[in-house]
C-alpha positions in Angstrom: 66.4 84.7 84.9 63.8 83.6 87.5 62.6 86.8 89.6 64.5 86.3 93.6 61.0 86.9 95.0 59.0 84.1 92.8 56.7 82.5 95.1 55.9 85.9 97.0 52.1 87.4 95.8 50.1 89.9 97.2 46.4 90.6 96.3 46.1 93.8 94.3 43.8 96.0 96.7 43.4 99.9 97.9 46.2 100.4 100.7 45.1 101.4 104.4 48.8 100.6 105.2 51.8 102.0 103.6 54.9 99.7 104.5 58.4 101.6 103.6 61.2 99.6 104.1 64.6 101.7 103.5 67.4 99.0 102.2 71.2 99.5 101.4 72.8 96.1 100.2 72.0 93.0 102.4 69.8 91.3 100.0 69.3 88.3 101.7 67.8 90.6 104.8 65.3 92.1 102.7 64.2 88.6 100.6 63.9 86.9 104.1 61.7 90.6 105.2 59.7 90.7 102.1 59.2 86.5 102.4 58.0 87.0 106.3 55.7 89.8 104.9 53.9 87.1 101.9 53.8 84.2 105.2 52.0 87.0 107.6 50.7 89.7 106.1 48.6 92.7 107.8 44.6 92.1 107.9 44.6 95.3 106.1 45.1 96.5 102.7 48.9 97.5 102.4 51.7 98.1 99.8 55.4 97.8 100.2 57.7 101.0 99.3 61.4 99.8 99.2 63.6 102.7 98.8 67.0 101.5 97.3 70.0 103.5 98.8 72.6 103.1 96.4 72.8 99.4 96.8 75.9 97.5 94.9 74.6 94.1 95.8 71.8 91.6 94.6 69.7 93.8 96.1 69.8 95.4 92.2 68.1 92.8 90.6 66.2 91.4 94.0 64.1 94.9 94.5 63.5 95.3 90.7 62.0 91.3 90.4 59.8 92.0 93.0 58.2 95.1 91.9 57.2 93.5 88.6 55.9 90.4 90.3 53.4 92.5 92.0 51.9 96.1 92.0 52.0 96.5 95.5 55.3 97.0 95.8 56.7 99.7 94.6 60.6 100.6 94.4 62.5 104.1 94.7 65.8 104.7 94.0 68.6 106.9 95.6 71.3 107.4 93.1 74.1 108.1 96.0 73.7 107.0 99.6 71.3 109.3 101.3 71.0 107.3 104.6 68.3 105.9 106.6 66.2 109.1 107.4 66.0 110.5 103.9 65.9 107.2 102.5 62.3 106.9 105.1 60.7 110.4 104.0 61.0 109.8 100.7 59.2 106.9 100.8 56.5 108.4 103.3 56.2 111.2 101.0 55.0 108.6 98.6 52.6 106.6 100.7 48.7 106.5 99.6 48.0 104.6 103.3 46.3 106.3 106.2 48.9 104.5 108.1 52.5 104.4 108.0 55.0 101.4 108.9 58.5 102.4 108.7 60.5 98.8 108.9 63.6 97.9 108.4 64.8 95.1 105.9 66.8 93.0 108.5 63.4 92.3 110.2 61.0 89.2 109.6 57.3 89.8 111.4 55.9 86.9 113.1 52.2 85.6 112.8 50.1 87.6 114.6 52.4 90.6 114.6 50.0 93.6 113.3 47.0 93.0 114.4 47.6 94.4 117.9 49.8 97.2 116.7 46.6 98.3 114.3 44.5 97.5 117.4 46.3 99.9 119.4 47.0 102.9 117.4 43.0 102.9 115.7 41.5 102.8 119.4 43.7 105.2 120.9 44.3 108.6 119.4 46.6 109.5 122.2 48.7 106.9 120.6 51.6 108.6 118.7 53.8 105.4 117.5 53.6 101.8 118.6 56.1 99.4 118.1 56.5 95.8 118.6 58.6 93.6 120.9 61.7 93.0 119.0 63.5 89.8 118.8 66.9 88.2 118.1 66.3 84.9 116.1 67.4 82.8 119.5 64.4 84.1 121.2 65.9 86.9 123.4 64.9 90.5 123.7 66.4 93.3 121.3 63.8 95.8 121.6 61.3 96.3 124.3 61.7 99.8 124.8 64.3 102.7 125.5 65.4 104.0 128.4 67.6 107.3 129.9 69.8 106.3 132.6 72.7 109.1 133.9 71.6 111.9 131.5 74.2 114.3 132.9 77.2 111.6 131.5 78.8 113.6 128.7 78.3 110.3 126.7 74.5 109.6 127.4 72.7 107.7 125.5 69.2 106.2 125.1 69.6 102.5 126.4 67.5 99.3 125.2 66.0 98.1 128.5 65.9 94.2 129.3 68.3 93.6 126.2 69.0 89.9 125.9 66.0 89.1 128.5 63.4 85.9 127.5 61.5 87.0 125.3 58.6 85.4 127.6 60.0 87.1 130.8 57.3 89.3 133.0 58.8 92.5 132.9 59.0 92.6 128.7 55.1 91.3 128.1 54.2 94.2 129.7 52.4 97.0 127.2 53.3 100.2 128.3 54.6 104.0 127.3 58.3 104.9 127.2 59.8 108.3 125.7 61.7 106.7 123.0 61.1 103.4 121.0 63.2 102.1 117.7 62.8 102.6 114.6 63.3 99.2 113.5 59.5 98.9 113.5 56.9 101.9 114.2 53.5 102.2 112.9 51.8 105.5 112.9 49.3 108.1 111.1 50.8 109.2 107.9 49.4 112.9 107.9 50.8 112.8 111.7 54.4 111.7 110.4 54.1 114.4 107.7 53.1 117.3 110.2 56.2 116.8 111.7 58.1 117.1 109.1 59.0 113.9 108.7 62.6 112.1 110.3 65.2 115.1 110.8 67.4 114.9 108.3 70.6 116.1 110.2 70.9 113.0 111.7 73.0 110.7 110.0 71.7 106.8 110.5 71.1 106.7 114.2 69.3 109.3 116.6 66.9 110.3 114.3 64.3 107.3 115.7 64.7 108.9 119.5 63.9 112.6 117.9 60.9 111.4 116.4 59.5 110.2 119.5 60.4 113.4 121.0 58.1 115.4 118.6 55.2 113.3 119.3 55.6 114.0 122.7 55.7 117.6 122.4 52.6 117.0 120.7 50.8 115.6 123.5 51.1 112.1 122.1 52.1 108.8 123.5 54.5 106.5 122.7 53.4 102.8 123.0 55.1 99.5 123.2 53.1 96.5 122.3 53.9 93.7 123.9 51.8 91.0 122.1 53.2 92.0 118.9 56.7 90.2 118.2 59.2 90.4 114.7 62.5 89.1 114.7 65.2 92.2 114.3 69.0 90.9 113.2 70.1 94.6 114.8 72.2 97.1 112.5 73.9 94.3 110.2 75.6 97.3 108.1 78.5 98.0 110.6 78.6 94.4 112.3 79.0 93.1 108.6 81.7 95.8 107.3 83.5 94.9 110.6 83.5 91.5 110.5 84.3 90.9 106.7 87.1 93.0 108.2 88.5 90.9 111.0 87.9 87.6 108.7 90.4 88.6 106.8 93.1 88.7 109.2 95.3 85.8 110.0 95.0 84.2 113.0 96.4 84.8 116.3 99.0 82.6 115.9 100.3 84.0 112.3 100.0 87.1 114.0 102.3 86.7 116.7 104.8 84.9 114.3 104.8 88.3 112.3 105.6 90.5 115.3 108.3 87.9 116.2 110.0 88.1 112.6 109.9 92.0 111.8 110.9 92.6 115.5 113.8 90.6 114.2 114.6 92.3 111.3 114.7 89.4 109.0 111.5 88.9 106.8 110.6 87.5 103.3 108.8 89.8 101.0 105.9 87.2 101.5 105.9 88.2 105.4 106.3 92.3 104.4 103.2 92.3 102.0 101.7 89.9 105.1 102.2 92.9 107.8 101.6 95.6 105.3 97.9 94.0 104.6 97.3 93.3 108.2 98.3 97.5 109.2 96.2 98.8 106.3 93.2 95.8 107.5 93.8 97.4 111.3 93.9 100.9 109.9 90.3 100.6 107.9 88.5 98.9 111.1 90.3 102.1 113.3 88.4 104.3 110.4 84.8 102.3 110.7 84.8 102.9 114.7 86.1 106.5 114.1 83.5 107.5 111.9 80.9 105.7 114.3 82.5 107.6 117.3 82.6 111.0 115.2 78.9 110.4 113.8 77.8 109.6 117.5 79.1 112.8 118.8 77.0 115.0 116.1 73.9 113.1 116.1 73.5 113.6 120.1 75.0 117.2 120.4 71.9 117.5 117.2 69.8 115.6 119.8 70.0 117.2 122.8 70.3 121.0 121.6 66.8 119.9 120.5 65.1 118.0 123.2 68.0 118.6 126.0 65.2 120.5 128.3 62.6 117.8 127.6 64.7 114.3 128.7 63.8 112.6 131.8 65.8 109.8 133.0 63.2 106.9 133.8 65.6 103.9 134.0 64.9 103.7 137.7 61.1 103.8 137.1 60.5 100.6 135.1 63.2 98.2 137.5 61.1 100.0 140.2 57.9 98.6 139.2 59.3 95.4 137.7 61.5 95.0 140.6 64.5 94.1 138.8 68.0 95.8 139.7 69.2 98.4 137.4 72.4 96.2 136.4 70.4 93.2 134.8 67.5 96.0 133.2 70.4 97.7 131.3 73.4 95.2 129.4 75.9 98.3 129.1 75.4 99.4 132.8 78.2 100.7 134.6 77.4 101.0 138.6 78.1 104.4 140.6 80.8 104.2 143.3 79.2 104.4 146.5 82.1 105.8 148.8 82.9 108.9 150.1 85.7 111.1 149.1 89.1 110.7 149.1 91.3 113.0 151.2 91.5 116.3 149.1 89.3 114.9 146.9 86.5 117.5 145.9 83.6 117.1 148.0 80.9 115.0 146.0 77.7 116.6 144.9 74.6 116.0 147.3 71.0 116.3 145.4 69.0 117.8 147.9 65.0 116.9 147.2 62.2 118.8 148.8 58.4 118.3 148.7 56.2 120.9 149.0 52.4 121.6 149.4 51.3 124.5 150.5 52.9 125.4 154.3 55.1 127.6 152.7 55.6 129.2 156.2 57.7 126.1 156.8 59.6 125.9 153.3 61.0 129.3 153.7 62.3 128.7 156.9 64.3 125.2 155.4 65.6 127.0 152.5 66.6 130.0 154.5 68.7 127.7 156.7 70.1 125.0 153.9 71.0 128.6 152.7 72.6 129.9 155.6 74.4 126.6 157.0 75.1 124.5 154.1 78.8 125.2 152.3 79.0 121.9 151.0 78.5 121.6 147.4 74.7 120.8 146.3 71.9 121.0 144.4 68.3 121.5 145.8 65.2 120.0 143.6 62.3 121.2 144.7 58.8 119.2 144.1 55.5 121.2 144.4 52.4 118.1 144.8 49.4 121.1 144.0 49.9 124.2 146.1 47.3 126.9 146.2 48.9 129.0 148.3 51.8 130.9 146.7 54.6 128.3 147.0 54.9 127.9 143.1 55.4 131.4 142.6 57.7 132.1 145.5 59.7 128.9 144.3 60.3 130.2 140.9 61.4 133.4 142.1 63.5 131.6 144.7 64.9 129.4 141.2 65.8 132.0 139.2 68.0 134.1 141.9 69.6 130.6 143.0 71.0 128.8 140.0 71.5 125.6 141.7 67.4 125.5 142.8 65.2 123.4 140.5 61.6 123.1 140.2 58.9 120.6 138.7 56.0 121.7 139.3 53.0 119.2 139.6 48.9 120.2 138.7 47.9 117.7 141.6 49.2 116.1 144.3 51.1 112.6 143.7 51.8 112.3 147.1 55.5 111.9 148.9 56.9 108.5 147.4 56.0 109.8 143.7 57.3 113.2 144.3 60.4 112.3 145.8 60.8 109.8 143.0 60.2 112.5 140.7 63.4 114.6 142.4 65.8 111.5 143.0 65.1 110.9 138.8 66.3 114.5 138.3 69.4 114.4 140.4 72.9 115.1 139.3 74.8 114.4 142.8 76.3 111.4 144.0 74.1 111.9 146.7 70.6 112.1 147.3 68.9 113.7 150.2 64.7 113.7 150.9 64.6 116.2 153.2 60.8 117.2 154.7 60.2 121.1 154.0 59.6 121.2 157.5 62.9 121.0 158.9 65.2 123.8 159.7 68.7 122.5 159.4 71.9 123.5 161.3 75.8 124.0 161.3 77.8 120.9 160.2 74.8 119.0 159.2 75.3 117.8 155.9 78.7 117.4 156.3 77.9 115.7 159.6 75.9 112.9 157.1 78.6 112.7 154.4 81.3 112.1 157.3 78.9 108.3 157.7 80.0 107.1 154.2 83.5 106.8 154.8 82.4 103.1 155.3 81.4 101.9 151.5 78.9 99.9 153.1 76.8 102.3 154.4 73.2 103.0 153.0 71.2 105.1 154.4 72.1 107.7 156.8 70.0 110.1 159.1 70.2 112.9 161.7 69.0 113.0 165.3 65.9 115.5 166.0 63.5 117.4 168.7 60.1 115.4 167.2 60.1 111.9 165.5 59.5 108.0 166.5 61.8 106.0 167.1 65.9 106.2 167.8 66.5 109.2 166.3 64.2 111.6 168.6 66.5 113.5 171.5 64.0 113.5 174.2 66.3 116.1 176.1 65.8 119.1 174.2 65.8 123.0 175.3 66.9 125.3 173.2 66.2 128.5 175.4 68.5 126.9 177.8 71.4 126.8 175.4 71.0 130.1 174.0 68.6 129.3 170.5 68.8 126.1 168.0 72.2 127.0 166.4 74.3 126.7 169.8 72.3 123.9 171.1 73.1 122.2 168.0 76.8 123.3 167.7 76.9 121.7 171.8 75.0 118.7 170.6 77.6 118.1 167.9 80.9 118.6 170.1 79.0 116.8 172.6 78.7 113.3 170.6 81.5 113.7 167.9 81.5 110.9 165.5 79.0 109.0 167.6 77.0 106.4 165.1 74.0 104.6 165.8 73.5 101.4 163.8 69.6 101.2 163.2 67.6 99.7 160.1 65.1 102.0 160.0 65.9 105.9 159.1 63.1 108.2 159.4 62.2 109.9 156.2 61.8 113.3 157.1 65.8 113.6 156.6 67.5 110.5 154.9 70.6 110.7 152.8 72.3 107.4 150.5 74.6 107.2 147.4 72.5 107.1 144.1 74.7 104.0 143.5 71.8 102.4 145.9 69.1 103.7 143.8 70.7 102.1 141.2 70.6 98.9 142.9 67.1 98.5 144.6 65.2 101.2 142.8 62.7 104.1 143.8 60.5 104.7 146.1 57.5 102.5 146.2 54.7 104.7 145.2 51.8 102.7 146.5 52.3 104.6 150.0 50.6 107.8 148.3 51.0 110.5 150.5 53.2 109.3 153.5 54.2 106.9 156.0 56.0 103.7 155.4 57.9 104.1 152.3 60.7 105.1 154.5 60.5 101.9 156.6 60.1 100.3 153.1 62.8 101.4 151.6 65.2 100.9 154.6 64.3 97.7 154.6 65.1 96.9 150.9 68.3 98.4 151.0 69.3 96.4 154.4 68.4 93.3 152.4 70.5 94.7 149.3 73.5 94.5 151.9 74.0 98.2 153.0 73.8 99.2 156.7 72.2 102.0 158.0 73.3 104.5 160.7 71.9 107.4 162.5 74.6 110.5 162.7 74.8 110.8 166.5 76.2 113.5 166.0 74.1 115.8 164.1 71.1 117.5 165.3 68.1 119.5 162.9 65.1 120.5 163.8 61.6 119.1 162.8 58.3 120.6 163.0 56.6 117.3 162.4 53.6 116.6 160.2 53.7 120.4 159.1 52.1 118.9 155.5 49.4 116.4 157.0 48.5 119.4 159.2 48.2 122.2 157.0 46.2 120.4 154.1 44.1 118.6 156.6 44.9 115.1 156.1 43.9 112.6 158.5 47.3 111.7 159.6 46.0 108.5 161.9 44.0 107.4 159.0 47.1 107.5 156.2 49.5 105.7 158.8 46.6 103.0 159.3 46.3 102.4 155.8 50.3 102.3 154.9 51.0 100.1 157.8 47.9 97.7 156.4 49.9 98.3 152.8 53.6 97.5 154.3 52.3 94.9 156.4 50.8 93.0 153.2 54.3 93.7 151.3 56.8 92.2 153.5 54.3 89.2 154.9 53.6 87.3 151.4 55.4 84.0 150.9 59.1 84.5 149.6 60.1 81.9 147.0 62.9 83.6 145.9 65.7 81.5 148.0 68.4 84.0 148.0 65.7 86.6 149.2 64.5 84.4 151.9 68.2 83.9 153.2 68.6 87.4 153.1 65.6 88.0 155.3 67.1 85.5 157.7 70.1 87.1 158.4 68.8 90.4 158.2 66.1 89.2 161.2 68.9 87.2 163.0 71.2 90.1 162.8 68.7 92.7 164.4 67.9 90.3 167.1 71.8 89.9 168.0 72.1 94.0 167.8 69.5 94.4 170.5 70.7 92.0 172.7 74.1 93.3 172.5 72.6 96.8 173.5 70.8 95.5 176.3 74.2 93.9 177.6 73.1 90.3 176.8 76.5 89.4 174.7 76.5 86.3 175.8 72.7 85.5 174.5 73.9 87.7 171.2 77.0 85.6 171.0 74.8 81.7 171.4 72.0 83.7 169.1 74.6 84.2 166.2 76.3 80.5 166.4 72.9 78.6 166.7 70.5 80.5 164.4 73.1 82.1 162.1 76.5 80.0 161.6 74.9 76.8 162.1 72.1 77.7 159.8 73.4 79.6 157.3 77.3 78.9 157.4 77.3 80.7 154.1 76.3 84.0 155.0 79.7 86.2 156.1 77.6 89.1 158.0 77.0 86.8 160.9 80.2 86.0 161.2 81.5 89.8 161.4 79.0 90.5 163.7 80.1 88.0 165.6 83.5 89.0 165.6 82.4 92.5 166.5 81.1 91.1 170.0 84.2 89.5 170.3 86.6 92.7 169.4 84.2 95.0 171.9 84.7 92.4 174.8 88.8 92.2 174.1 88.8 89.0 172.4 90.8 89.9 169.7 92.0 85.8 169.0 88.3 84.7 169.1 87.4 87.6 166.7 90.4 86.6 164.2 89.4 82.9 164.3 86.0 83.6 163.5 87.3 85.5 160.8 89.3 83.3 159.4 86.5 80.8 159.3 84.3 83.1 157.5 83.3 82.2 153.9 84.2 85.8 152.7 
């Protein structure tokens, strides 16, 4: 009998690289994998170690023939099916190379695949694992890194980011670090894999690769995606093929429908009865496959979270923000969070309050004391310290011990306002996120009053009124002494301005709240703004362009010291403001090449100009603007019709408003 791998040959040399390939059936894939290695061999001496995990197909003849044909190929055989982790560990235990490549048998390496991986791990000792871009046969992305999304979800699991994106998309062609990479193709140092004990064999065909990545991270090493190396991956054929084989054995839909009717009628031939029994057995077999997969997932996940739950960090938004790609596109299985407030009688939603600290313990203590006194709503507090040296960290740690809803993230250095806030947002469990300066003192009803604004699901960012801020949120008639103190003043303010709402694109970042659904849609704060200023303007603009309406809760008043961190840390406020103003102008003055984005920007400008005219009492001019520059130029934009209808309703012109809404394309 002619060897199945005839024509495939490798030079007999001392190995520097050991390629371990676990195999369970799938002989055709194994043959193609081996052929691709022959066509595109690594440029260093290597050996191939196949670990056959009790195959029953042509693998039984393929692998012995391949090993007989070339001394560089070695074969280990498991008498029973032991699973992926144990098989990989068996192969790695016999590896002679300094480098270890774990490779699935349903992969095919492509020209130039190995050199970038080799260069990355040889030039960077801090890299523990490096993996290539994995593509489907159709050229789309199967794997370019794994990320965490909503960690608090009881079924949360790592997601393949940019799954099925084109392989030439800019976002998948950036080499960078992740928390996890897939085990389909992993290059590492053999001695380090061995020192970690290899794959954790408590996992059963899943999560062991994620576990290994976290073990390397715990050593202080990096998990690196190398975008310049590419390998074809057919992905998890074992389960899929079993299900497909069962499905192919079923009659077509018309025959199944016919069987249902025959059996329901009570008159069926023996052939029909036998067919129905076979169909039932097939469906039961498919159900067993799914149930087994579900149970395996639960066991593996529970074990993973027991080991690494405290080390997991949500990072999907980090990459989406950097790449300017909506989360709903980046994760193919992403389900958007709800953006509406609580229904009557429903439990109040959790609010994640994110507070940054950098020294100024005096204002931080006042801030947290006021929250404790005036916030009965369900909330958690995420305290992000940016390198304090005045005892703030120690004091915060004491508070976290006393209050279970406090969590602390300590940075060794000042990462800046935007980066610190992003850390808090990524760690947030709430339906809403509230960014709060530590030099703020809150008042009775402050959080509930801001939450009330979300009775309208279109609301994006909400902010309060205060004594010390720029723009529309400043209340100039502040006299705490005359009112008997801050709290009586704020209570009277709320009573006199009840349900007052002020539309405003700009909400200042000293206190700004938004649904987490907004974060998942537009991403995190832009970290280029550093220590602070204009990251809030940028975020509000992005929210407006995404279709949200930002408002001031005009019946909520809180106290703001203002620039306490800048003053307390001797930061030149004017210089920081000037720098970030220039960055903001540069970012938003660039030519817009995306047609939809250009339309959103033009629409926003028209609506803001019309709103300014309306507030000034020039309603006729506002109507003319919406008609001439709005509807006539962008007739497909429903927001312009709604703005026009609002003006007519305000003028008690209900019929005209209704006519406008009837013309709206929405």
